[in-house]
LUMTIKOL-163550 format. One record per atom (N, C-alpha, C, O, CB): residue number from 1; residue in one letter; atom name; z, x, y. Coordinates in Angstrom, 3 decimals, always signed. Atoms other than C-alpha are relative to their C-alpha. Glycine has a CB too. Layout:
<recs>
num,residu,atome,zz,xx,yy
NUM,A,CA,Z,X,Y
...
</recs>
This chain:
<recs>
num,residu,atome,zz,xx,yy
1,X,N,+0.263,+0.076,-1.501
1,X,CA,+51.276,-6.760,+96.159
1,X,C,-0.960,+1.011,+0.427
1,X,O,-0.994,+2.002,-0.303
1,X,CB,+1.273,+0.184,+0.819
2,X,N,+1.395,-0.771,-0.611
2,X,CA,+48.193,-4.981,+98.123
2,X,C,+0.925,+1.006,+0.452
2,X,O,+2.095,+1.115,+0.086
2,X,CB,-1.137,-0.803,+1.338
3,X,N,+0.104,-0.579,-0.595
3,X,CA,+48.310,-2.559,+100.117
3,X,C,+0.839,-0.186,+1.590
3,X,O,+1.704,+0.402,+2.240
3,X,CB,-1.115,+0.043,-0.249
4,X,N,-0.492,+0.286,-1.602
4,X,CA,+48.895,-4.057,+103.406
4,X,C,+1.264,-0.979,+0.001
4,X,O,+2.146,-1.007,+0.859
4,X,CB,-1.317,-0.813,+0.979
5,X,N,-1.072,+0.278,+0.442
5,X,CA,+51.117,-6.242,+101.631
5,X,C,+1.462,+0.851,-0.270
5,X,O,+2.461,+0.175,-0.021
5,X,CB,-0.443,-0.410,-0.874
6,X,N,-0.903,-1.084,-0.013
6,X,CA,+53.678,-3.232,+101.007
6,X,C,+0.407,+0.514,+1.702
6,X,O,+1.564,+0.671,+2.092
6,X,CB,-0.779,+1.231,-0.925
7,X,N,-0.525,-0.363,-1.288
7,X,CA,+53.198,-2.124,+104.968
7,X,C,+0.356,-1.079,+0.295
7,X,O,+1.453,-0.957,+0.840
7,X,CB,-0.767,+0.613,+0.977
8,X,N,-0.701,+0.913,-1.077
8,X,CA,+53.913,-5.298,+106.293
8,X,C,+1.580,-0.893,-0.700
8,X,O,+2.173,-1.881,-0.268
8,X,CB,-1.389,-1.315,+0.514
9,X,N,-1.143,+0.430,+0.519
9,X,CA,+56.929,-5.681,+103.770
9,X,C,+0.855,+1.570,+0.734
9,X,O,+1.852,+1.467,+1.449
9,X,CB,-0.105,-0.346,-1.951
10,X,N,-0.417,-1.574,-1.031
10,X,CA,+57.879,-1.854,+105.351
10,X,C,+0.660,-0.507,+1.188
10,X,O,+1.815,-0.404,+1.601
10,X,CB,-1.515,+1.060,+0.673
11,X,N,-0.016,-0.217,-1.851
11,X,CA,+57.639,-2.652,+108.777
11,X,C,+1.107,-0.624,-0.121
11,X,O,+2.206,-0.116,+0.097
11,X,CB,-1.248,-0.734,+1.264
12,X,N,-1.049,+1.276,-0.204
12,X,CA,+59.489,-6.337,+108.304
12,X,C,+1.761,+0.987,-0.310
12,X,O,+2.827,+0.976,+0.306
12,X,CB,-0.470,-1.658,-1.630
13,X,N,-1.861,-0.656,+0.402
13,X,CA,+62.722,-4.099,+106.588
13,X,C,-0.080,+0.946,+1.423
13,X,O,+0.825,+0.495,+2.124
13,X,CB,+0.336,+1.387,-2.055
14,X,N,-0.200,-0.614,-0.700
14,X,CA,+62.310,-1.667,+109.297
14,X,C,+0.017,-0.879,+1.761
14,X,O,+0.625,-0.496,+2.760
14,X,CB,-0.885,+1.022,-0.446
15,X,N,-0.580,+1.273,-0.518
15,X,CA,+62.365,-4.574,+111.484
15,X,C,+0.816,-0.256,+0.329
15,X,O,+1.152,-0.199,+1.512
15,X,CB,+0.055,-0.720,-0.402
16,X,N,-0.846,+0.386,+0.429
16,X,CA,+64.939,-5.757,+110.114
16,X,C,+1.588,+0.783,+0.559
16,X,O,+2.484,+0.234,+1.200
16,X,CB,-0.448,+0.029,-1.289
17,X,N,-0.708,-0.551,-0.246
17,X,CA,+67.166,-2.599,+110.283
17,X,C,+0.587,-0.271,+2.189
17,X,O,+1.545,-0.588,+2.893
17,X,CB,-0.657,+1.279,-0.744
18,X,N,-0.019,-0.509,-1.743
18,X,CA,+66.465,-1.973,+114.278
18,X,C,+0.784,-1.312,+0.295
18,X,O,+1.809,-1.215,+0.970
18,X,CB,-1.833,+0.205,+1.077
19,X,N,-0.860,+1.254,-0.295
19,X,CA,+67.711,-5.752,+114.419
19,X,C,+1.261,-0.262,+0.304
19,X,O,+1.838,-0.953,+1.144
19,X,CB,-0.016,-0.635,-0.786
20,X,N,-1.563,+0.447,+0.353
20,X,CA,+71.012,-5.347,+112.997
20,X,C,+0.691,+1.356,+0.611
20,X,O,+1.888,+1.631,+0.519
20,X,CB,+0.394,-0.289,-1.946
21,X,N,-0.806,-1.297,-0.785
21,X,CA,+71.312,-1.758,+115.156
21,X,C,+0.488,+0.969,-1.391
21,X,O,+1.344,+1.817,-1.140
21,X,CB,+1.688,-0.663,+1.112
22,X,N,-0.435,-1.407,+0.981
22,X,CA,+71.877,+0.557,+111.753
22,X,C,-1.140,+0.957,+0.454
22,X,O,-2.328,+0.642,+0.527
22,X,CB,-0.056,-0.256,-1.981
23,X,N,-0.368,-0.838,-0.056
23,X,CA,+71.606,+3.489,+112.538
23,X,C,-1.142,+0.756,-0.945
23,X,O,-1.063,+0.128,-2.001
23,X,CB,+1.311,-0.098,-0.177
24,X,N,+0.949,-0.384,+0.911
24,X,CA,+68.226,+5.918,+110.467
24,X,C,+1.329,+0.713,-0.600
24,X,O,+1.013,+0.837,-1.783
24,X,CB,-1.503,+0.870,+0.498
25,X,N,-0.369,-0.747,+0.698
25,X,CA,+71.099,+7.864,+109.289
25,X,C,+0.123,-1.151,-1.657
25,X,O,-0.439,-1.047,-2.747
25,X,CB,+1.332,+0.741,+0.800
26,X,N,-0.324,+1.248,+0.430
26,X,CA,+72.580,+4.414,+107.763
26,X,C,-0.894,-0.185,-1.032
26,X,O,-0.929,-0.143,-2.262
26,X,CB,-0.037,-1.027,+1.000
27,X,N,+1.499,+0.985,+0.613
27,X,CA,+69.463,+3.021,+107.086
27,X,C,-0.363,+0.774,-1.833
27,X,O,-0.341,+0.280,-2.960
27,X,CB,-1.983,+0.495,+1.528
28,X,N,+0.512,-1.177,+0.749
28,X,CA,+68.318,+6.208,+104.979
28,X,C,+1.384,-0.196,-1.343
28,X,O,+1.007,-0.407,-2.496
28,X,CB,-0.030,+1.778,+1.191
29,X,N,-0.867,-0.109,+0.979
29,X,CA,+71.835,+6.198,+102.905
29,X,C,+0.104,-1.779,-1.115
29,X,O,+0.491,-1.828,-2.283
29,X,CB,+1.521,+0.520,+0.953
30,X,N,-0.479,+1.169,+0.413
30,X,CA,+71.930,+1.998,+102.254
30,X,C,-1.823,+0.168,-0.966
30,X,O,-1.874,-0.217,-2.135
30,X,CB,+0.560,-1.464,+1.483
31,X,N,+0.993,+0.270,+0.959
31,X,CA,+68.294,+2.268,+100.765
31,X,C,-0.242,+0.876,-1.503
31,X,O,-0.886,+0.798,-2.549
31,X,CB,-1.158,+0.108,+0.814
32,X,N,+0.213,-1.160,+1.429
32,X,CA,+68.894,+5.230,+98.573
32,X,C,+0.801,-0.973,-1.277
32,X,O,+0.411,-1.087,-2.439
32,X,CB,+1.118,+2.012,+0.299
33,X,N,-0.673,+0.871,+1.000
33,X,CA,+71.556,+2.770,+96.905
33,X,C,-0.564,-0.874,-0.558
33,X,O,-0.223,-1.131,-1.712
33,X,CB,+0.914,-0.570,+0.362
34,X,N,+1.029,+0.902,+0.508
34,X,CA,+68.681,+0.082,+96.607
34,X,C,-1.031,+0.562,-0.870
34,X,O,-1.728,-0.073,-1.662
34,X,CB,-0.649,-0.598,+1.061
35,X,N,+1.156,-0.423,+1.411
35,X,CA,+66.465,+2.617,+94.609
35,X,C,+1.096,+0.426,-0.761
35,X,O,+1.074,-0.235,-1.800
35,X,CB,-1.412,+1.424,+0.167
36,X,N,-0.786,-0.040,+0.943
36,X,CA,+69.209,+3.788,+92.905
36,X,C,-0.100,-1.147,-1.200
36,X,O,-0.465,-0.966,-2.362
36,X,CB,+1.159,+0.038,+0.637
37,X,N,-0.581,+1.442,+0.505
37,X,CA,+70.069,+0.120,+91.750
37,X,C,-1.889,-0.291,-1.013
37,X,O,-2.124,-0.631,-2.173
37,X,CB,+0.585,-1.560,+1.948
38,X,N,+1.356,+0.439,+1.139
38,X,CA,+66.247,-0.395,+90.325
38,X,C,-0.538,+0.645,-0.291
38,X,O,-1.601,+0.267,-0.782
38,X,CB,-0.983,-0.726,+0.157
39,X,N,+0.378,-1.207,+0.971
39,X,CA,+65.638,+3.101,+89.127
39,X,C,+0.796,-0.377,-0.972
39,X,O,+0.018,-0.823,-1.816
39,X,CB,+0.252,+1.554,+0.451
40,X,N,-0.993,+0.629,+1.026
40,X,CA,+68.666,+1.981,+86.659
40,X,C,-0.549,-1.058,-0.746
40,X,O,-0.734,-1.168,-1.958
40,X,CB,+1.221,-0.544,+0.633
41,X,N,+1.095,+0.649,+0.976
41,X,CA,+66.792,-0.499,+85.894
41,X,C,-0.329,-0.177,-0.757
41,X,O,-0.012,-0.834,-1.748
41,X,CB,-0.630,+0.022,-0.134
42,X,N,+1.208,-0.155,+1.163
42,X,CA,+64.365,+0.156,+84.332
42,X,C,+0.565,+1.043,-0.673
42,X,O,-0.239,+1.952,-0.880
42,X,CB,-1.639,+0.380,+0.488
43,X,N,-0.911,-0.763,+1.245
43,X,CA,+66.965,+2.153,+81.992
43,X,C,+0.446,-1.033,-0.725
43,X,O,+0.779,-2.083,-0.176
43,X,CB,+1.347,+0.931,+0.430
44,X,N,-0.631,+0.775,+0.802
44,X,CA,+68.097,+0.507,+79.236
44,X,C,+0.470,+0.335,-1.494
44,X,O,-0.211,+0.917,-2.338
44,X,CB,-0.727,-0.951,+0.016
45,X,N,-0.893,-0.595,+1.529
45,X,CA,+70.637,+0.997,+76.074
45,X,C,+0.153,+1.143,+0.632
45,X,O,+0.306,+1.396,+1.827
45,X,CB,-0.813,+0.184,-1.751
46,X,N,-0.554,-1.560,-0.185
46,X,CA,+71.260,+4.629,+75.572
46,X,C,-0.689,+0.784,+0.707
46,X,O,-1.754,+1.116,+0.188
46,X,CB,+0.129,+0.764,-1.156
47,X,N,+1.295,-0.675,-0.603
47,X,CA,+69.548,+6.601,+78.106
47,X,C,+0.202,+1.451,-0.041
47,X,O,+1.200,+2.128,+0.203
47,X,CB,-0.319,-0.440,+1.540
48,X,N,+0.019,-1.556,+0.281
48,X,CA,+68.620,+9.902,+77.441
48,X,C,-0.016,+1.040,+1.398
48,X,O,+0.463,+0.743,+2.493
48,X,CB,-1.439,+0.303,-0.919
49,X,N,+0.473,-1.619,-1.188
49,X,CA,+67.760,+13.261,+79.833
49,X,C,-1.384,-0.596,+0.427
49,X,O,-1.776,-0.966,+1.534
49,X,CB,-0.335,+2.083,-1.027
50,X,N,+1.237,-0.092,-0.443
50,X,CA,+64.397,+12.782,+79.238
50,X,C,-0.357,-1.229,+0.781
50,X,O,-1.310,-1.132,+1.555
50,X,CB,-0.869,+0.246,-1.075
51,X,N,-0.086,+1.275,-0.089
51,X,CA,+64.675,+9.287,+80.024
51,X,C,-0.389,-0.128,+1.758
51,X,O,-1.326,-0.526,+2.449
51,X,CB,+1.557,-0.548,-0.605
52,X,N,-0.688,-0.194,-1.613
52,X,CA,+66.292,+9.943,+83.579
52,X,C,-1.149,+0.641,+0.708
52,X,O,-1.736,+0.046,+1.611
52,X,CB,+1.535,+1.128,+0.147
53,X,N,+1.043,-0.654,-0.564
53,X,CA,+63.761,+12.459,+84.455
53,X,C,-1.060,-0.496,+0.094
53,X,O,-1.544,-0.364,+1.218
53,X,CB,-0.217,+0.931,-0.436
54,X,N,+0.489,+0.797,+0.288
54,X,CA,+61.250,+10.314,+83.133
54,X,C,-0.293,-0.808,+1.433
54,X,O,-1.405,-0.707,+1.953
54,X,CB,+0.682,-0.472,-1.032
55,X,N,-0.275,+0.650,-0.751
55,X,CA,+62.326,+8.018,+85.953
55,X,C,-0.056,+0.318,+1.785
55,X,O,-0.426,-0.320,+2.771
55,X,CB,+1.001,-0.232,-0.568
56,X,N,+0.021,-0.804,-1.796
56,X,CA,+62.772,+10.336,+89.309
56,X,C,-1.394,+0.894,-0.320
56,X,O,-2.014,+1.482,+0.566
56,X,CB,+1.827,+1.436,+0.551
57,X,N,+1.651,-1.230,+0.010
57,X,CA,+59.590,+12.460,+88.472
57,X,C,-1.131,-1.793,+0.326
57,X,O,-1.635,-1.772,+1.449
57,X,CB,-0.550,+1.347,-2.718
58,X,N,+0.729,+0.940,-0.714
58,X,CA,+57.595,+9.209,+89.188
58,X,C,+0.466,-0.897,+0.659
58,X,O,-0.073,-2.000,+0.571
58,X,CB,-0.678,-0.523,-0.587
59,X,N,-0.166,+0.572,-1.115
59,X,CA,+59.451,+7.930,+91.892
59,X,C,-0.323,+1.401,+0.778
59,X,O,-1.070,+1.356,+1.756
59,X,CB,+1.440,-0.796,+0.185
60,X,N,-0.189,-1.464,-0.479
60,X,CA,+59.652,+11.545,+92.891
60,X,C,-1.907,-0.182,+0.539
60,X,O,-2.232,-0.275,+1.723
60,X,CB,+0.628,+1.522,-1.626
61,X,N,+1.469,-0.047,-0.103
61,X,CA,+55.467,+11.398,+92.598
61,X,C,-0.061,-0.951,+1.071
61,X,O,-0.656,-0.460,+2.031
61,X,CB,-0.888,-0.373,-1.337
62,X,N,+0.339,+1.444,-0.607
62,X,CA,+55.435,+7.887,+94.468
62,X,C,+0.005,+0.814,+2.004
62,X,O,-0.724,+0.960,+2.985
62,X,CB,+1.779,-1.660,-0.581
63,X,N,-0.094,-0.308,-1.666
63,X,CA,+57.517,+9.403,+97.417
63,X,C,-0.654,+0.963,+0.611
63,X,O,-0.538,+0.790,+1.824
63,X,CB,+1.231,+0.323,+0.446
64,X,N,+0.321,-1.013,-0.052
64,X,CA,+55.707,+12.610,+97.759
64,X,C,-1.583,-0.351,+0.726
64,X,O,-2.143,+0.245,+1.646
64,X,CB,+0.235,+0.678,-1.363
65,X,N,+1.865,+1.175,-0.138
65,X,CA,+51.852,+10.021,+97.913
65,X,C,+0.467,-0.766,+1.716
65,X,O,-0.333,-0.871,+2.645
65,X,CB,-0.199,-2.156,-2.000
66,X,N,-0.579,+1.059,-1.038
66,X,CA,+54.029,+7.852,+100.699
66,X,C,+0.151,+1.062,+1.281
66,X,O,-0.442,+0.882,+2.344
66,X,CB,+1.679,-0.835,-0.553
67,X,N,-0.147,-0.802,-1.280
67,X,CA,+55.247,+10.896,+102.989
67,X,C,-1.551,+0.823,+0.540
67,X,O,-1.827,+1.121,+1.701
67,X,CB,+1.283,+1.215,-0.359
68,X,N,+0.991,-0.797,-0.407
68,X,CA,+51.856,+12.749,+102.708
68,X,C,-1.085,-1.456,+0.836
68,X,O,-1.947,-1.304,+1.701
68,X,CB,-0.709,+1.014,-1.565
69,X,N,+1.192,+0.481,-1.029
69,X,CA,+50.052,+9.455,+103.902
69,X,C,+0.274,-0.942,+1.419
69,X,O,-0.362,-1.840,+1.969
69,X,CB,-0.992,-0.914,-0.913
70,X,N,-0.828,+0.470,-1.005
70,X,CA,+52.578,+8.815,+106.637
70,X,C,+0.163,+1.233,+0.895
70,X,O,+0.517,+0.973,+2.045
70,X,CB,+1.350,-0.597,-0.554
71,X,N,+0.493,-0.924,-1.084
71,X,CA,+52.048,+12.338,+108.299
71,X,C,-1.545,+0.068,-0.249
71,X,O,-1.949,+0.806,+0.650
71,X,CB,+0.733,+1.536,-0.063
72,X,N,+1.216,+0.327,-0.279
72,X,CA,+48.487,+11.788,+107.764
72,X,C,-0.359,-1.019,+1.200
72,X,O,-1.090,-0.754,+2.155
72,X,CB,-0.434,-0.428,-1.144
73,X,N,+0.361,+1.280,-1.045
73,X,CA,+48.426,+8.279,+109.767
73,X,C,+1.154,+0.422,+0.622
73,X,O,+2.043,-0.415,+0.465
73,X,CB,-0.107,-1.789,-0.514
74,X,N,-1.040,-0.722,-1.475
74,X,CA,+50.932,+10.278,+112.438
74,X,C,-1.050,+0.189,+0.385
74,X,O,-1.853,-0.536,+0.973
74,X,CB,+1.159,+1.443,+0.074
75,X,N,+0.816,-0.535,-1.115
75,X,CA,+49.013,+12.669,+113.397
75,X,C,-1.539,-0.475,-0.191
75,X,O,-2.366,+0.430,-0.080
75,X,CB,+0.120,+1.652,+0.030
76,X,N,+1.636,+0.551,-0.412
76,X,CA,+45.404,+10.497,+113.378
76,X,C,+0.500,-0.375,+1.049
76,X,O,-0.487,-0.789,+1.655
76,X,CB,-0.954,-1.231,-0.850
77,X,N,-0.102,+1.131,-1.318
77,X,CA,+46.999,+8.822,+116.495
77,X,C,-0.315,+0.851,+1.286
77,X,O,-0.318,+0.317,+2.395
77,X,CB,+1.730,-0.785,+0.210
</recs>
């Protein structure tokens, strides 16, 4: 997917949470469960601590990047 598609998908997901009247705290909890499922799906067989740390590191890096982008875009408005 391209960046514009990621943004559109994210906006659609936020709109769905809003349409279902799901509180932000509950949305975070739901998304956490979904993310954990996706991250664990990347692991196969006998999982080592190093594999788990690598999965977390990749996700954390992406999350920090996304937060920085969001903060930059919010400040520009």
